[in-house]
Structure formats: structure tokens, C-alpha cells
N, C-alpha and C positions, 0 to 999 in steps of 0.2 A: 469406552474409554473415556473420559472429561478432558477438557481444555480450559483450563481456569485461565480469566483473563481478569486482572487488579486496573484498578480505576483510580488514581490517585490525581488528586488535585494542586497544582504548580501554587504555593505562596512564597511570599518572599520569605518566611521563618523558616520554608522547609515544606515539606510534602507531608498533603491530609490525607487518608486514605478513604474511599467510600466503602464502608465495610457489610451495606447491604440493601436492597431496597425491597420493602415489604407491599404487596396491595392489599390496602385495607379490605378490600371490597365494597367499598360505600363511597361512593362522589361528594356524598353529603357530609363527610368529616373532614375536617382540615389537615391538607399536607404538613407535616413535619421532618425538621431531622433534630436525630437525637446524637448525644454523643457516647460514642462506647457504649450503646445499649443501656443505656440510662434512663431515667425520668427526666436527666439534665435537656434541654432545647440549645439549639445552636444559635446563636445571635440571629446568622442568616434566617434561619425558619420559618419566619413571617414571609421573606424575599420568596424562599424556596416554593413555598403556597402560592405563591400569584406567580411563577414562571410556570407551574405545575398545570393550575385554572384553566380552561378551554376559552375564559373571555380575555382572559392575559398572558397567558404564557404558549406554549405550544407542546406541551407532555401529554396532556391529555386529547388532544388533536391527532396528535400522532400516535400514541403507545395504546389509549385506552380510557376512557371516560373515568377511570378509580379515582380514590387517593391515596398516596403513598408515606409510609414511612421508611426515612432511610436514616443509616447511623454513617456516620462520619470518627477518626478516630480522635480528633479532638475540635476543641469551637476553632469555629471563624467567624472573627469579628465584623470587615466589613466587606466592599467592594461586590461586584459581580464578575469577576474570575472563573468565578467556580461553576458558574452556567453550563460552559463549553464541558467540563469534564460530567458534570450530572446526565447533560444529553447524552455524552456517549452510554455511559452508566447506562442510563433506562434504555438506548438503544439495542443492548450488549443482553440485558434482563430481559428485554422482547422477544431474543433470538432465544433465549434460554431455555422461553416456553415453550417456542417451534420445536426447537430440538431436544425437548424432554416428549413431547408428543410424539417426535418419529419414532425415537428409540424405544416406546414402548412398542412399537410396529416392525422393527427390524436394527439391526445392532448397528452401527450408526456414531459418529464420534459426536459425543454431545458439549455444548457449550456451560461453561459456569462462572456467573459473576464472583469473583475472587475476593477472598475478606480483611486482602490486605498482607499478606505473610506469604509473598511469591516465593516456589521452588525451583528448584532446575525442571526446565521445562515447559514453565509458563510465561506468559506475556503479560505487559505491564503495558498501561498505556497512562503517560502522563500529561497532563493538559490545563491550560490556560486560555482565557476567553468569553467575552461577553456575544450572545449571542441577540441579534435584533425578532424578536418576535412574532415583529408581520412580511419579513421580508426573506428571513435565514441566515443573513450574514452576519457571517461572524467578525465581530470587531473589535477594534485595539484596547489591550490594559497596557498598564502602565508596570515597571517594576521588570520586566522583563531580565534584563541581566542577572540581578539577583535572584531571579526565583530558578536563572540557571547556574548561578554559583554555588547557590545552598543544597539544591538538588544533585549537584555532578558527582559528589565523592558516595553515595548512595545508587548512584546509577550506574558508577564504576564496578563498585562491588554486586550490584544482581548479574553486571556481565559478565563477570570472573565464575558466577554460580549455574551460568548457561542459561538465562534466563533472559527472554525480548526483549528490548524496552521500544519504547517509541513514545514525542512528546511532540504535542498537536500546539501550536499557536497560533494567532489570527495572522493572516497574510496581510493585513495593512498594519497589523500592529510589528511586523518584524523592524520599520523603519523608523519607530517613534523614537521622539527628539533624545530620551533618558537613555536609548538605547543607543544611539546613533553618538551622544554624549559619552557614552563608558567604553565604547568600542575605539573611541577618537583617545580619548586617555591611554587607555589600557595598551594600544596599536603600535607599534615600533616603526620607524619613517617608513621600511625597506616595503612593507605593504601596504603605501598609501595609493597601488596604481590597481591594486585587486579590492577598493573601496565596495565595487561593487555590490560583489560576495559575502563581504566580511558581516553584515547586517544580520546574518543568519546563526553564525560563529561568533564568540568570543574569543580572541587569541590562545589561550589558554584553556581555558573551559570549554566545552566544545561538545552542548547538547545535541547536536546533530536533529534540530527543529524540523518539525517538517507545519510548512507551510498551510492552514486551508480557508478557501474563500468562504464557504455557505457549508451549509450543514450536508447537502445532496454530495458538492466533494468529500463530505467528513465521511458520510456514509458508504459512499463507495470507496473507499480505502480501506475502512474498516469491515467491511463484507469479506475481503478476503481471506477474514482471520476465522471466518463463522463457518459455521455448516452450513449450506444452501437450503433452503427448504423445495426452492427447484429441482435442487439435484437429485434430493432423497424421494420428495414424492413423484420421480419421473426417472427413478433409476434404471429399474427393470426396461421402459420405454425409450430408455438412451441405450443399453444396453443392444436391443433387439434393431436399432437402429444404425446405429455400429456395426455390427455384424452387418446387415443389409449392404454397405459398400464392400466390407469384404468377401462378400459374395458376385459381387457384380450388378445385385437386383437396384429398381428404385426403390426410393422410401424415404423422407425427410429424417432428417436429426433433430432431436429434442435438445434443447435446449442445457448442458448440463454444467454448473456452475460448482462444481467441488474444490475451488482452486483453495489451495492454502499456502499464505507467507510466514516463510520462516526465517525472517529478515530485522533486524534491528538497527539501532544507528549509533554504533559505538565511534571512538575516536580514531584510527588505526595511522598511524605515520609511514612518512613516506610514501602516500601513493603514488605520488608522479618521479620519477629518474630527477635524481640528483642535479644533471646538469640543464634538463628542463626547468626545474624547479630557481634554479642559483640563475637563470635566463630571465625567466617573466619576473626577479623580482630584482633586478639591474635595468630591466626596460620595460618601458610602455609599448606594447607592442600596435597595431596602426592596425584598424579594419581590415585592411586591404593586406596584411602581412598576415592576420589570424586566417583569414579567407583560404590565404595561399597553403599555410598549415596543416589546414583542415584535409584538403588534395595531396598533399603530401603524404599525410598518414594512411587515407583512405587505398591511397597507391600504393604502399607499404604492405598496409592489410591483405591485402590482395594478392602482393606481389608474394608476402609470405604462406598464402593460404595458397598458392598455387604449388610454390615450392615442396610444402608440407605435405600435397595431394600426391603429386611426383614421386615423393622420397617413400609415402606411403601409400601402397593399392591397396590396404586392403582395408578401407576409411568405413568407419560408422556411419556415412552418407549417404551414400547409391542407392539406397529403398525411400528413400525421406519422399514423401509424398503430401500435398494440401489439397482438402477436399473442402468447396464453401459451400452449402447447400442453398439456393435463394428459390424466394417464391415463386412459382408461376403465374398468381392473380393477388389477391388480395394475403392470400392468406398460406400460415407454412404447413403443408399435407399432403397427402401421398401426392400431389402432384407438382410438389417441390422438384426445383432445379438443381441434379449437382455437378457441381463443376469440378475434373479433378486437376492439379497444377502439379506436373513433376518438378521436386525443387533441385538446380544444378547444383555435381558434385562440386560443392565449388563455397568458399569461405563466408563469402556475401552473396544470399541472393534474393531478390522481394519479389511477392506474390500480388498481379493485377489486384489493380484495385476495387471494391464492391460498395453498394451505395447501403449505406447503414438501415434504413428500411426494409428493405429490401432482405436483406441476410438473416436465414433461420437460423445457423448454425456455420459454428468451424469450426475443422479437427485436423492436426495434423499429425500423418503416421510416420513411425520409425521405426527403425530397426531394433529387435528386445533387448540389445544389449545398452541400451540407452536408459543411462539411470534415473536420467532429472530433464527438464525443457520448463524455462524460467521465461517471464513474459516482462516485460520491463514497456510499462506505458508511458504516453508520453505526460502522465500527471507524476511520473515519477514515481509511480508504484513500482515494487517488484510481485511476483507474483509467480508461488511456483503450477504449476497445471497437473491436473490427474489424468492418469490413463487406466485402459481398458487392453487386457491383452488379449489377441485374434490370430490363430492362424501366425504363431510367432512374429507376431509383428506388435508394437505398441499404438495402439488409436489415445491421440492428446485432445484435450476437449479445451477450446480454446473459448475464452466466454467474453461476450457480447458485452461492451463498455454501456452503464446504466445510463450518461449523458451523450444523447446523441442530436445535441440539435448544433453543435461545430463537426468539422473535419476530427478524425480521430486516429492518429499514428500507433503500434506496438513495434516492438522486435523482440522473435521471438531467438533466446539463447539455448542450442541444441550442445550438448559437450559430455563426452567420451565416460569425465569422472564426477561425481557428485560435489557438489560444492558444501565442505564444514561451517560449522556456528561462525568461524574466523570470518570464512570467506567473504558469508552474507553479512555479519555486520561489518565487515568493509565495503564492501560494497552499495548497502544503507546510506550508510555513512558520505561516502562517493558523491551520492546520487544526489544528498541532502544539501553539497556544497554548490550545487548548482547554481546560477542565478532563478531568480524565479519565471522568469520568461523562457529561459534555456531549456529548450526539451532534447532528452537525450537520446544521442544518435550511434550509428554502430563505427565513426569515431573514436567519440565520446568513452564509448564501453569497451573499447580496442586496446583504449589507452589504461584502465584501469587492468583486463584481465592480463595484459602484460606484463605486470608486478604480481601478477600469483603463478604464472607460469601455469596459466588453461587458454587452448586454443581453440574454442566454442567455434560451430557455424551459427551467423548469423542470418537471419531470415526477417525481414521486414515487410511491413503489411500496411497498409490507408485506407483509411475507412471514411465515406465520403459524406455527408451531411445530406440530408433530400434537399434542402432548398439549392444549394452548393454547384 
């Protein structure tokens, strides 16, 4: 099977597809951008060459020292906002090579850089942003509202066809002057008190944009879409290690990162209860009241969960366990220590925290009838965990975060029914609406799932950075 990922450049005149990237196998050649496979060079072609070059750019530094020929669907005259989508396309192209090598030896899903004509089941990544080639920071660009508006109709059409869409913008650009001016002009007075979250949303055209700070964060997010080289290279070892837990023998788990994200950022209506929305539009809630509301919501979630369990003793959660494998010395080897935590039969549970640089692997073990487990990261990334069936149980691999310099938190969502495409689209959009500094919490997720009549179990876990 092949996963087609299409990359589009968001411009104020509409979306421009990156149709292909070809390795010219010769670093002495100049990298070029041609238009639709013709001999016509795009106006930005010289700038692309500098973006690729090791001396002035970052593509050769990260993805190989060759030169490249790229094709785009139509010409781009000016600007540098094409840099972020081209970086994304090169990142995917690099994984195309890896997945092709892996599939030659085993039947694994491969990834393919799409040609700009998405079909149902494909993934579309839209981006705009300039990259600082020294620091990797993603810098602000202009005309974000216009780019959102011109892309909106096509995004909605793709969504209706079952195509998953993500729209990446610079985090620093989400509050540029032209964006604020556009939202201030179009936004009704009733929305003034929520201006803090409206920088990512236009009132009538919601692109559900995902703000990114730097290339590291971008790769960490997009990597969830791609077949992992570590996972495929160590599949047999991982299965053997997980099997050792089931038999009670010692041994470390290999890191398995075959998670797949199956969400996008559509524009669902009515995510919040009508009464709650009406109240929020007419009242400026103080910080103290917000904290009180959070406590009340948490209490209600726990109370409802307790009642549900009492009424349904055949719960799907009683056998749930969490296994953390940690180093006993400097390495993740046969001497690694396995710590098993029984997950309480309740709707909200917390796993004891662990130190990031000491963890080798993490695994959630559930009953076999659990169809899906989703991970919501503190970066608002949604990841579907992969599982292996052992002795009538499922062993779900929890991926370790790539960014480990700061404390990281995540929440596992265990549900007895699969989330469909509409649910995932709504959840992705809901997460995108959170303020940039706001991290997903059980209370926030419970507000969403109450609207789609799903009662999942929430398992939270904190990973502590080494220096903290």
C-alpha cells in the first residue's frame, strides 16, 4: 500500500501544487523549479537554488548534497513563503526513499509524494512561511487571511471527498498586522472578548491552521503521517520485546513509532453546547471563574465516569496496564527495568511521571476489543497508536517525543468505538482553536467528546526533561 501526500503552496492567488521533486544526482548542477514539467523556469527558481545550496540554504544540509529539479503547477512570481512548503516536500521525499528501501524487503506501507491531484484517502499538506536558514525558525509572511480565503473552497471540496487536510502557518505570523486588521474588520462585536483565539481563525472562513515555530516542530508533527524507519527496521525486535512482557520475562522494548495520524482540520459547527457558547459571547469571564469552571468540569467528568462504570460492570478497561521500560545504566539493553502500572477502572487516570532521557519505551496494554487508542500531545498533535495482538490483548506502542529539552505531557484516549473521519476532523479543528500557549487537558477533551456522544477513558502522563 502507498500513502499519497500532496503538498501545496498557499498564495494569495490560490493554491500551487508541488508536483514532483527529482534528484539530479549531481551537486554541480543548479537546482531549478519548472512549471508543469515544461522547460519554463519559475520566477523563484534562482531563489530555490540558494534555498537548496548548503552554503546559503538548508535542503542539502538535511536531505542530501545533490541538486534537484522541482515541478510546480503554475508560476510563483515573488516572495519567500514557498520555502516552508518546499521544505515539507523535501522532508516527505526523503522518507519516500527510506520507505521504498524498506518495502523492498518487507510488506510495509510506503509513502509517496503526490502530484497535486488528491484522491479519497490521500493527505493534503498546505503551507506558507519563510524559513530562517541559519536557525530553522519559521518566520512570518504577509496576506494570511487572503491565502486562507482563496484556499477555503478547495479545502472544503477535498474534505467532502474524504481527503485529510492540514494547513501550516508560521506561529509568529498568526498575529501579523494584516491578519489582525482583517479579523477586526470582519469580526462581529460579540466576538471581541475571544480575540485571543481568533488570530488563527477567520469568522466565516476557518482554515483550521496549525502554527509551527521551527523546522524541528514541523518534522515532529508531520513524522506522525509517515511510516517510521525505526519502526520498520526493528519490527521483529519490537514484537519479540513486547512478547517478553506478556510472558513475564525481562528484556527491554524497542522504540516503535509506526503511529499514523488520520485527522484533518475541517470546520465543524456547534462544538460547544449552545448555552455555553451564548454565555461566552455575552460575558467576559475572569481568570478566577475560568479556573472554577475547569474544576467543575473535571468533577463532572469524574462523576459521570463513576456512574457509568457502576451501571456497566462489563467495562472495556479493567485489564488496562501501562509498561514503562527505563535504563538501568546508560543504555537501553537487556538490563533495562520494566515498571508496570495498573490503570484504574475509571475515566480519568494518571501514570507516574518518568524522566525523558531515562525512558527506553512505553506500552499500553488493553483488552483486544479496543479498536483504537489516540494520543493527544501537548503540541496539539493527534496520533493514532499502532498495536500488536498478544495473548488476546493489544499492546499499543506509545511514541517518545523527539523534542526532549522541556517537559512533555500527553493524554491517551481509549475508546470502545472507532472515531470516524468526521469525528477526527472535528477533533483536529477543535484542537486548532485552542490558544497557542494552551495545552490540551482532560477537561478540554471531555468538552469535545461530550458533543459526539463518546465516553472514552483518559490516561495522562508527564515526561520530565533531564535538567528539571
